[in-house]
C-alpha positions in Angstrom: 1.0 -15.9 -28.7 1.4 -18.9 -26.4 1.1 -19.3 -22.5 2.1 -22.0 -20.7 1.4 -22.7 -16.9 4.4 -24.5 -15.5 3.8 -24.7 -11.7 1.7 -23.5 -8.9 2.1 -23.1 -5.2 0.4 -25.2 -3.0 -0.1 -22.7 -0.3 -1.4 -19.9 -2.2 -2.5 -19.2 -5.8 1.2 -17.9 -7.0 2.2 -19.7 -10.2 4.9 -19.6 -12.8 4.4 -19.9 -16.6 6.3 -18.6 -19.8 4.8 -16.5 -22.6 5.9 -16.9 -26.0 5.6 -13.6 -28.2 7.2 -12.9 -31.6 10.2 -11.2 -29.7 11.2 -13.9 -27.1 9.9 -16.0 -24.3 8.5 -14.3 -21.1 9.2 -16.1 -17.9 6.5 -15.2 -15.4 5.7 -13.8 -13.1 7.4 -10.8 -14.5 7.5 -7.0 -14.0 7.6 -4.6 -17.1 9.5 -1.6 -17.1 7.4 1.5 -18.4 8.8 3.2 -21.5 5.8 5.9 -22.2 7.0 7.5 -25.1 9.6 4.5 -26.5 11.9 5.4 -23.5 12.3 3.8 -20.1 13.4 7.3 -18.3 17.3 7.4 -17.9 18.1 4.1 -18.8 19.9 2.7 -22.4 17.9 0.1 -24.0 21.1 -2.1 -23.8 21.2 -1.6 -20.0 17.5 -2.6 -20.0 18.2 -5.9 -22.1 21.7 -6.8 -20.8 21.9 -5.5 -17.1 18.1 -5.0 -15.8 17.4 -8.2 -17.9 14.0 -7.2 -18.9 12.4 -9.3 -21.4 9.3 -6.9 -22.0 8.9 -3.2 -21.9 5.6 -0.9 -22.1 4.7 1.9 -24.6 1.5 4.3 -24.1 -0.9 4.7 -27.2 -2.0 8.2 -26.3 1.7 9.7 -25.9 3.2 7.7 -28.9 0.2 9.0 -31.2 1.1 12.8 -30.0 4.8 12.6 -30.1 6.3 11.1 -32.5 3.1 10.0 -34.2 2.1 7.1 -36.1 3.5 8.1 -39.4 7.0 8.2 -38.0 6.6 5.0 -36.2 4.9 3.3 -39.4 8.0 4.9 -41.7 10.4 3.3 -39.1 9.1 0.0 -39.2 7.2 0.0 -35.9 8.2 1.0 -32.5 10.6 -2.1 -31.8 12.8 -0.9 -34.7 12.5 3.0 -34.0 13.7 2.7 -30.5 16.0 -0.5 -31.4 14.5 -2.7 -28.5 14.8 -6.4 -29.2 12.4 -7.9 -26.6 8.9 -8.1 -26.4 6.5 -5.0 -25.9 3.0 -4.3 -24.4 1.2 -0.9 -25.3 -1.5 0.6 -23.0 -4.5 1.9 -25.2 -4.9 5.0 -23.5 -7.7 4.1 -21.3 -5.5 5.1 -18.3 -5.5 8.6 -19.8 -9.3 8.8 -20.0 -9.0 8.6 -15.9 -5.6 10.7 -15.5 -6.7 13.5 -18.0 -10.1 13.6 -16.7 -9.7 17.6 -16.9 -8.6 17.2 -20.6 -11.1 14.8 -21.7 -15.0 14.1 -22.5 -16.2 10.7 -22.9 -19.2 9.4 -25.3 -20.3 6.3 -26.6 -18.2 6.5 -29.7 -14.9 7.2 -27.8 -13.1 9.7 -25.9 -12.1 13.4 -27.0 -8.7 14.8 -25.5 -7.4 17.9 -25.6 -3.6 17.6 -26.1 -1.4 18.3 -23.1 1.4 19.0 -25.8 -0.3 21.7 -27.9 -4.0 21.8 -27.0 -5.3 20.4 -29.9 -8.4 17.9 -30.0 -7.8 14.5 -30.6 -10.3 11.5 -30.5 -9.7 8.2 -29.7 -12.2 5.4 -30.4 -11.9 1.5 -29.6 -11.5 1.1 -33.7 -8.6 3.7 -33.8 -6.9 2.7 -30.8 -6.7 -0.7 -32.4 -5.6 0.7 -35.6 -2.8 3.1 -33.7 -1.5 -0.2 -31.8 -1.0 -2.0 -35.1 1.1 0.8 -36.1 3.0 0.9 -33.0 3.4 -3.0 -33.5 3.5 -4.1 -29.9 3.4 -7.8 -28.9 0.5 -7.5 -26.6 -2.0 -4.4 -27.2 -4.7 -3.4 -24.7 -8.5 -3.0 -25.2 -9.8 0.8 -24.9 -11.5 1.3 -21.4 -12.8 3.8 -19.0 -10.8 3.4 -15.8 -13.1 4.8 -12.9 -11.6 7.0 -10.3 -11.3 6.2 -6.6 -13.7 7.2 -5.0 -16.6 7.2 -7.0 -20.1 6.4 -6.6 -21.1 2.7 -7.7 -23.3 4.1 -10.3 -20.6 5.7 -12.0 -18.4 2.8 -11.7 -21.0 0.5 -13.0 -21.9 2.8 -16.0 -17.9 3.1 -16.7 -17.7 -1.0 -16.4 -20.5 -1.5 -19.1 -19.0 1.1 -21.4 -15.7 -0.6 -21.1 -17.8 -4.0 -22.0 -19.4 -2.3 -25.4 -15.9 -0.9 -26.2 -14.3 -4.1 -25.6 -16.6 -5.7 -28.2 -15.7 -3.0 -30.8 -12.0 -3.6 -30.3 -12.5 -7.3 -30.5 -14.3 -6.8 -33.8 -11.8 -4.2 -35.3 -8.8 -6.8 -34.3 -10.3 -9.4 -35.9 -10.7 -7.4 -39.2 -7.1 -6.3 -39.4 -3.8 -7.8 -39.6 -0.4 -7.1 -37.8 1.8 -4.8 -40.0 5.4 -6.3 -39.3 5.5 -9.9 -39.6 4.7 -11.1 -36.1 1.4 -11.7 -34.3 0.0 -9.5 -31.8 -2.4 -10.3 -28.9 -5.3 -8.2 -27.5 -5.9 -8.3 -23.8 -9.4 -7.2 -22.4 -9.5 -5.3 -19.1 -11.7 -6.0 -16.0 -12.8 -2.8 -14.5 -15.6 -2.5 -11.5 -14.1 -0.3 -9.2 -13.8 -1.4 -5.5 -17.3 -3.3 -5.9 -17.5 -6.9 -5.6 -20.6 -7.7 -7.8 -19.3 -5.3 -10.3 -15.9 -6.9 -10.4 -17.5 -10.4 -10.5 -19.4 -9.5 -13.6 -16.8 -7.6 -15.3 -14.4 -10.9 -14.9 -17.2 -13.1 -16.1 -17.8 -10.9 -19.1 -14.0 -10.7 -20.0 -13.5 -14.4 -19.3 -16.1 -15.2 -21.8 -14.3 -13.4 -24.7 -11.4 -16.4 -24.7 -8.9 -13.6 -25.3 -5.1 -14.7 -25.2 -4.8 -12.9 -21.9 -6.6 -10.8 -19.3 -5.9 -7.3 -17.6 -7.2 -6.0 -14.3 -7.5 -2.5 -14.3 -9.0 0.5 -12.1 -6.8 -0.7 -9.2 -3.8 1.3 -7.6 -5.7 4.4 -8.1 -6.0 5.5 -4.6 -8.1 2.6 -2.9 -6.7 1.1 0.3 -4.3 -1.8 -0.3 -7.0 -4.2 1.2 -9.7 -3.4 -1.4 -6.9 -4.1 -4.2 -6.0 -7.4 -2.9 -9.7 -8.2 -2.2 -10.5 -7.2 -5.9 -7.7 -9.0 -7.4 -8.2 -12.1 -5.6 -11.9 -12.0 -6.7 -11.1 -11.4 -10.4 -8.2 -14.2 -10.6 -10.7 -16.7 -9.0 -12.8 -16.2 -12.2 -10.2 -15.4 -15.1 -9.0 -18.6 -17.0 -6.1 -20.3 -15.4 -4.5 -21.0 -18.6 -4.2 -17.4 -19.9 -2.0 -14.6 -18.4 -3.1 -12.3 -15.9 -1.8 -8.6 -16.0 -2.6 -6.3 -12.8 -2.0 -2.9 -14.5 -0.3 -0.1 -12.6 0.7 -2.0 -9.7 3.1 -1.2 -7.9 5.0 -1.2 -4.6 7.5 -4.4 -4.1 5.0 -5.5 -1.2 2.0 -5.1 -3.5 3.8 -7.3 -6.3 4.3 -10.0 -3.9 0.8 -10.1 -2.2 -0.6 -9.9 -5.7 1.4 -12.9 -7.1 0.3 -15.0 -4.0 -3.3 -14.2 -5.4 -2.4 -15.4 -9.1 -1.1 -12.7 -10.9 1.5 -13.0 -13.7 2.4 -9.6 -15.0 3.1 -6.4 -13.5 4.1 -2.6 -14.6 4.6 0.8 -12.8 6.5 4.0 -13.2 7.5 4.0 -9.3 11.1 2.2 -9.9 12.3 5.0 -12.3 9.8 8.0 -11.0 11.2 7.4 -7.4 14.7 6.9 -8.5 14.8 10.4 -9.8 13.8 11.6 -6.4 16.4 9.5 -4.6 14.2 6.5 -3.2 16.1 3.5 -3.8 14.6 0.0 -3.3 17.1 -2.7 -2.2 17.0 -6.2 -1.4 17.2 -4.9 2.4 14.7 -2.2 2.2 13.6 1.4 1.0 16.4 4.3 1.3 15.9 7.6 1.1 19.3 8.7 -0.3 18.9 12.5 0.5 19.1 11.4 4.4 22.1 12.7 5.9 22.8 9.3 7.3 24.0 8.3 3.9 26.7 11.3 3.3 29.6 9.2 4.6 28.3 5.7 4.2 30.6 3.7 1.7 28.9 0.7 1.6 27.5 -0.7 -1.8 24.2 0.7 -2.8 23.1 -3.2 -2.8 25.6 -6.0 -2.5 23.2 -8.0 -4.5 22.7 -5.5 -7.3 24.7 -2.6 -7.4 28.2 -3.6 -5.9 30.2 -0.9 -7.8 28.9 2.4 -6.4 28.8 3.5 -2.9 25.6 5.0 -0.8 27.6 8.3 -0.5 28.5 8.5 -4.0 24.9 8.2 -5.1 23.7 10.6 -2.7 26.4 13.0 -3.8 25.4 12.8 -7.3 21.5 13.0 -6.4 22.1 16.1 -4.2 24.0 17.5 -7.1 21.3 16.8 -9.4 23.8 15.2 -11.7 21.7 13.0 -14.5 24.2 9.9 -13.5 22.6 9.9 -10.2 19.2 9.3 -11.7 20.5 6.8 -14.1 22.1 4.6 -11.4 19.1 5.0 -8.9 17.0 3.7 -11.9 19.3 1.0 -12.8 19.0 -0.2 -9.2 15.4 0.0 -8.7 14.4 -1.6 -12.0 16.9 -4.6 -11.3 15.8 -5.0 -7.8 12.1 -5.1 -9.3 13.2 -7.7 -11.9 15.3 -9.7 -9.2 12.1 -9.7 -6.9 9.9 -11.6 -9.4 12.8 -13.7 -10.4 13.2 -14.8 -6.8 9.5 -15.3 -6.6 9.6 -17.6 -9.5 12.4 -19.7 -7.9 10.6 -19.9 -4.7 7.4 -21.0 -6.3 9.2 -23.6 -8.0 10.9 -24.9 -5.1 7.5 -25.0 -3.2 8.6 -22.5 -0.7 6.9 -19.2 -2.0 4.5 -18.6 1.0 7.2 -18.8 3.8 9.5 -16.6 1.5 6.8 -13.9 0.6 6.2 -13.5 4.4 9.5 -12.6 5.1 10.2 -10.6 2.1 7.1 -8.5 2.3 8.6 -7.1 5.7 12.1 -6.8 4.5 11.6 -4.9 1.2 9.1 -2.3 2.6 11.3 -1.6 5.6 12.5 2.0 5.4 16.3 1.9 6.2 
């Protein structure tokens, strides 16, 4: 994997680059649709590739380990072939499930034991078998195993989780170095910065991760309930420490305004389930603001959902489908939301290259977060 920094904004830390992978080149900043179990919910792969124009999607190691399992994925020749996805792919290591499945897991120095949410069986994840599993899945970018501390939590807990994350990272790096990719293309391993909302811990973690000289670096443990101001403060601090010549990935973020503000702080890569999850519940992101399509005001509105993105369907028709619980409604809404997110980062890239990002960002933060 090769990252080339192409330009930076003169009034902020925003930047554009290109990330070369075994499945194509990714122009940054980029938003990555989440396909947890090998499926971005409600969207065909052809639509992701051709309409949404997503160059990279995500999979999740924990969920794919449970279903369909590594044996099936290996027999298929990796997840790309199993799901017929031509673009690049990133897999989360399962570290987020250490946070989100706190009621179903037990952490030790060796790793984490989970009680499967599928059948209740016990499964064990260690830094070593997480790397092995991601080798089998075959994502272009794989993540180190980490402990994502909750918010709020005591500083002592955040510090303990950070140090455990660092020790697990060293084991991940060693396992990665002694194994090989399985499908004829290279994989890149990204470490993850932790430390909660504590400046001294984030600084220490960012310095530890930066010293590993990995192909790219991730910022974890944010967008877990903390105020937006804390998210931005931690992101700003970490980006000031992480290498400028490596891509920076802010995990699990987020709302359109969060993405714009974080691009201004120097982040290159984003992911979030929000576009598809909100779509299924009738919340539509448009270039002019956010719509709750279930509101009565849209019942007889025959304007396009979004003239720039979805000119072929009206707000009235989409409301009808959503109110009738028709699957097509969720599909159309998901296409709109995902394409909007990709449009937003594409526009940010153009504005950075043109030298007009800061002024544009200030206007767009208000525009895309406005409730219509």
